[in-house]
C-alpha positions in Angstrom: 1.7 -7.0 -16.1 -0.7 -7.0 -13.2 -3.2 -9.1 -15.2 -2.3 -12.7 -14.9 -3.5 -15.5 -17.2 -6.8 -17.0 -16.1 -7.7 -14.0 -13.9 -11.3 -14.1 -12.9 -13.5 -11.1 -13.7 -16.3 -9.8 -11.5 -19.8 -8.8 -12.6 -20.2 -5.1 -13.4 -23.0 -4.9 -10.8 -20.8 -6.3 -8.1 -18.0 -4.0 -9.0 -20.3 -0.9 -8.8 -21.8 -2.1 -5.5 -18.3 -2.6 -4.0 -17.3 1.0 -4.9 -20.6 2.6 -4.0 -21.0 0.9 -0.6 -17.5 2.0 0.5 -18.3 5.7 1.2 -21.7 4.7 2.7 -19.9 2.5 5.2 -17.5 5.3 6.0 -20.4 7.6 6.7 -22.0 5.1 9.0 -18.8 4.6 10.8 -18.2 8.3 11.4 -21.7 9.0 12.6 -22.5 5.8 14.5 -19.5 3.6 15.3 -16.7 6.1 15.9 -17.5 6.6 19.6 -17.2 2.9 20.2 -14.0 2.8 18.2 -12.5 5.6 20.2 -13.4 3.8 23.5 -11.8 0.7 22.2 -8.6 2.6 21.4 -8.6 4.2 24.9 -9.2 0.9 26.7 -6.4 -0.8 24.7 -4.0 2.1 25.3 -4.0 2.9 21.6 -3.0 -0.5 20.3 -6.4 -1.0 18.6 -6.8 2.1 16.6 -10.2 3.2 15.1 -8.7 2.8 11.6 -8.0 -0.9 12.3 -11.5 -1.5 13.7 -13.2 0.2 10.7 -10.9 -1.3 8.1 -11.8 -4.7 9.5 -15.5 -3.9 8.8 -14.6 -2.9 5.2 -12.6 -6.0 4.7 -15.4 -8.3 5.9 -18.2 -6.6 4.0 -16.6 -5.4 0.8 -13.4 -7.4 0.2 -14.5 -10.8 1.6 -18.3 -10.5 1.3 -18.7 -8.8 -2.1 -15.4 -9.5 -4.0 -14.5 -13.0 -2.8 -17.9 -14.6 -1.7 -20.4 -12.9 -4.0 -18.0 -12.0 -6.8 -16.3 -15.4 -6.8 -12.8 -13.9 -7.0 -9.7 -15.7 -5.7 -7.1 -13.9 -3.5 -4.7 -13.9 -6.5 -7.3 -12.0 -8.5 -7.1 -9.1 -6.0 -3.3 -8.9 -5.9 -2.7 -11.1 -2.8 -0.4 -13.6 -4.4 1.6 -15.5 -1.8 4.6 -15.6 -4.2 5.1 -11.8 -3.6 4.7 -11.8 0.1 8.3 -12.4 1.1 9.6 -9.6 -1.2 6.9 -7.3 0.1 7.8 -7.8 3.7 11.6 -7.7 3.0 11.5 -4.4 1.1 9.0 -2.8 3.5 11.2 -3.6 6.5 14.3 -2.5 4.5 12.6 0.8 3.7 11.8 1.5 7.4 15.4 0.6 8.4 16.8 2.8 5.6 14.5 5.6 6.7 16.0 5.5 10.2 19.5 5.6 8.8 18.7 8.8 6.9 17.2 10.4 9.9 20.3 9.5 12.0 22.6 11.0 9.4 20.5 14.2 9.2 20.5 14.4 13.0 24.3 14.5 13.0 24.2 17.9 11.4 21.9 19.5 14.0 22.8 21.0 17.3 20.7 18.6 19.3 22.3 15.6 17.8 20.7 12.1 17.8 17.6 12.0 20.0 14.9 9.4 20.4 11.6 10.4 18.8 8.6 11.1 21.0 6.7 8.5 19.1 8.7 5.7 20.6 9.0 6.9 24.2 7.5 4.4 26.7 4.2 6.3 27.2 3.6 6.7 23.4 5.0 3.4 22.1 1.7 1.4 22.3 -0.2 4.1 20.4 2.6 4.4 17.8 2.6 0.6 17.2 -1.2 0.7 17.1 -1.1 3.4 14.4 1.4 1.4 12.3 -0.6 -1.8 12.8 -3.8 0.1 11.9 -2.2 1.0 8.6 -0.4 -2.3 7.8 -3.4 -4.5 8.6 -6.1 -1.9 8.2 -6.3 1.2 6.2 -3.4 0.7 3.8 -4.3 -2.9 3.4 -7.9 -2.5 2.4 -7.3 0.5 0.2 -4.5 -1.2 -1.7 -6.5 -4.4 -2.2 -9.6 -2.5 -3.2 -8.3 0.2 -5.5 -5.0 -1.2 -6.8 -5.3 -4.9 -6.5 -9.0 -5.2 -7.5 -10.4 -2.2 -9.2 -7.5 -1.3 -11.4 -7.2 -4.7 -13.2 -10.9 -5.2 -13.3 -11.6 -1.9 -15.0 -8.7 -2.6 -17.5 -10.4 -6.0 -18.4 -13.8 -4.4 -18.6 -12.4 -1.9 -21.1 -11.2 -4.9 -23.2 -7.6 -4.8 -22.2 -5.5 -7.9 -23.0 -3.7 -10.0 -20.4 -0.7 -11.0 -22.6 0.4 -7.5 -23.4 0.0 -4.0 -21.9 -2.5 -1.8 -23.9 -1.3 1.5 -22.5 -4.4 3.5 -23.6 -6.7 1.2 -21.8 -4.4 0.8 -18.8 -4.1 4.6 -18.5 -7.9 4.9 -18.6 -8.2 2.2 -15.9 -5.7 4.0 -13.7 -7.5 7.3 -14.0 -11.0 5.8 -13.3 -9.9 3.6 -10.5 -7.9 6.3 -8.7 -10.7 8.8 -9.3 -12.9 6.4 -7.4 -10.2 6.2 -4.7 -10.2 9.9 -4.3 -14.0 10.3 -4.3 -14.6 7.7 -1.6 -12.7 10.0 0.8 -15.3 12.7 0.6 -17.2 11.7 3.7 -14.0 11.9 5.8 -12.3 14.7 3.9 -12.5 17.3 6.7 -10.8 15.0 9.2 -7.8 14.2 6.9 -4.6 16.1 7.7 -3.5 16.7 4.1 -1.5 19.8 3.3 -3.3 22.3 1.1 -6.4 23.2 3.1 -9.2 23.2 0.5 -11.3 20.1 -0.3 -10.3 20.3 -3.9 -6.6 20.3 -3.1 -7.1 17.4 -0.7 -9.0 15.3 -3.3 -6.3 16.1 -5.9 -3.6 15.0 -3.5 -5.3 11.8 -2.8 -5.9 11.2 -6.5 -2.2 11.8 -7.3 -1.1 9.5 -4.6 -3.5 6.9 -5.9 -2.1 7.2 -9.4 1.4 6.8 -7.9 0.6 3.6 -6.1 -1.3 2.3 -9.2 1.9 2.9 -11.3 4.0 1.4 -8.5 1.8 -1.7 -8.6 2.0 -2.0 -12.4 5.8 -1.6 -12.2 6.5 -4.0 -9.3 3.6 -6.4 -9.5 3.8 -6.6 -5.7 0.7 -5.4 -3.8 2.2 -6.4 -0.5 5.0 -3.8 -1.1 2.4 -1.2 -2.0 0.6 -1.9 1.3 3.9 -1.7 3.2 5.0 1.6 1.7 1.5 3.1 1.9 1.5 2.3 5.6 4.9 3.8 6.1 4.0 7.0 4.4 0.8 7.3 6.4 2.5 6.2 9.7 6.3 6.7 9.2 7.0 5.9 12.9 10.5 7.6 13.0 12.8 6.3 15.8 14.8 9.5 15.9 13.9 13.2 15.9 14.8 15.0 12.7 14.2 18.2 10.8 13.4 16.0 7.8 9.8 14.9 7.1 9.8 11.1 7.5 6.8 10.6 5.1 8.6 12.6 2.3 11.8 10.5 2.8 9.7 7.3 2.7 8.0 8.6 -0.5 11.4 9.3 -2.1 12.6 5.8 -1.2 9.4 4.4 -2.8 10.2 6.3 -6.0 13.7 4.8 -6.0 12.2 1.3 -5.5 9.8 1.8 -8.4 12.7 2.8 -10.7 15.0 0.0 -9.5 12.3 -2.7 -9.3 13.3 -4.7 -12.4 16.7 -5.4 -10.7 15.3 -5.8 -7.2 12.2 -7.8 -8.0 13.3 -9.9 -11.0 10.7 -12.6 -10.5 7.8 -10.3 -10.7 8.8 -7.2 -12.6 10.4 -8.6 -15.7 8.7 -9.8 -18.8 
């Protein structure tokens, strides 16, 4: 269970503030700070992406400022347990390597054969690494900490959920509420997101469904670092080789397999 014994709870007012201020900061960034962030990306040859710059602001103000300093939460209370770090890194790297293997195999059945992806050619490599870093240490990191590591268990506890056993009705309500918040905070940036479907409703529904998936993945594996890693690889799959397959869909399929197999792969954290 993602609720550990002795987990601290945050005041309802701090919880609401943390959620409400998130889209406000996004709006400020898009209308005020985005030109500076783009200039920073250009001057660093793409290594420092706008998403990393902005996510750093979210981390300082919301996660560190509100949750940790004002809300008196410990890093363990928001899912960042050091005991899960190694497995998170190991299976994230393993997923990326496995992805490359699948792309190579798929390339063998094409006329062009195995070809290096444009994303890792010398002129594009700094930007590619910047995009991946912007997800691992930026967007995917702050979103997983905020909406899976923090908001999900806190809402569960606010609903009266117990820490010694899973109360599925309350956990289900907590998942829906926390991931609804996750979808809604994307509204200020909705038009800029390249999500298949076109309409705003479809985009919001897609974000909500992905949020629910990662919430269930976190409940299943108890490893937020793995959630961060897979979230980053889905958003920035960084394929080494060209393929007719969609790398993000392959990564998502691997994530589903990891969720199913997690009791055997992550024995320390998923059993019990």
